[in-house]
C-alpha positions, 0 to 999 in steps of 0.5 A, a space after each residue: 590503170 587509168 593514169 599514165 606518164 610516158 616517161 615511166 614506160 619502156 621506150 623501143 624502136 617501133 619499126 627500126 628498119 624504116 624509121 628512127 622513131 622510138 617510144 612507149 606504147 599504151 595499148 587499149 582494146 581498140 587502139 595503140 596510143 604512143 609518144 614517138 621521139 625522133 632525133 633532129 634530121 632523122 625520121 622514117 622512109 616513105 611507108 604505109 600500114 593497113 591501120 589509120 594513123 593520127 599524129 599530133 606534134 607536142 615538141 619540135 617540128 616534122 617534115 611530113 608527107 601524106 600521099 603527095 602532100 609535103 608540109 612542115 608540121 609544128 605543134 598545134 597542127 594535126 595530121 591524119 593518115 588514112 589506112 594504106 596512105 603513103 606517108 613519112 614523118 621526119 624531125 626538122 634539122 633544128 631540133 628533136 621532136 616528139 609527137 602523139 602517134 595513135 593507130 587502130 588495132 586492125 594491124 600492129 604498130 609496125 609499118 610496111 615498106 612502100 613496095 611490100 605486099 601485106 604479109 599473112 601476119 603483122 609483126 609486133 615491135 619485139 619481133 621486128 627488133 629481133 629480126 633487125 638485130 639478127 640481120 634478117 629483116 630484109 628476108 622478112 620484108 620480101 612478101 610475094 604480091 603487090 603493095 597496097 600503098 595509096 598515093 593519090 586521092 587522099 585529099 587534105 590531111 593536115 589540120 592547123 588547130 593552134 598556132 602553137 601549144 602555148 597559145 593564149 586561153 580563149 574566152 569560152 570552151 572550144 572544141 576542134 573535132 576531126 573524125 576519121 573512119 576508125 579514130 576521132 581526134 579532139 583538141 579541147 580548151 576548157 575554162 577552169 570550173 567548167 562543169 563537164 558532166 560525168 559520163 559513161 564512155 560510149 567508146 574507148 578514150 585516151 586523153 593527153 594533157 597539154 596545159 593546165 590542170 584538171 581533176 579526173 575520175 575514172 571508174 571511181 579512181 581520182 587524180 589531179 592531172 597536168 601537162 603530159 599526163 595520159 588518161 585511159 578510159 575503157 569503153 563503158 567506164 564512168 568518167 569525169 574531167 573538171 578543169 581547174 583555173 585558169 583553164 585546161 588544154 588537152 587532146 582526146 582520141 576515141 574509137 569509132 563505132 566502125 572500128 569497134 564493130 570491126 575488131 569485136 567481130 573479127 574472125 580468128 584468122 583476121 585476129 591472128 593476122 592483126 595480132 590483136 591478142 598479142 602485146 604491142 611489145 
């Protein structure tokens, strides 16, 4: 099904021993596309994971840390956490927050404690919640070896793209595009009636509507989408998105050729470690 609403999906604690974050997960072939919610003043401990992470607040603000850099992150600012980067995201004290949270599928959604070595097999959301409820999570985290967390040399990971998500319409079609090793993120402002061509998706794509409305078609299935709608476009699917007046603002995430090659060519042992054949929850 190409069209989703997060509020219609089940919300779960994603890494309950390290974070207060809860949310639903939409699972593609190459990435997890999530909306995480955190109560004001709460969030995650410093941690890491082997997959690349993209963050884009849509409500409230975050106290964000990537590597050694600490920032207040409002809606309109994009955060990129490279694979293995130390990071933490906490809702500011003044209000709850929600943010888009996207990870590649070379690992599951579940993070690793800052001092934890990589385990032989990633845990799913359901598995870590069962261990946490049973009081067995500390033993599960006790992996032999050295943490692979990266703190130094991460460069600039915070990208202010808009002053806020309600910023006025610009005079033309505008695209901000940030491409990581495994995932790419784009923020689009498209005038109503702009003739976006029908395309065949070269990569897996997710679109999150921020403002306005658009007529979307994915493999012949049609829907008029508006704020908070999610469009899932598999690699190879035919799709088109046509903004209605006055304009549409949306975020787009897509897989990179590197990520696709890596997942498509995993050995059975690598696939089992990453749990790519398991549902996220």
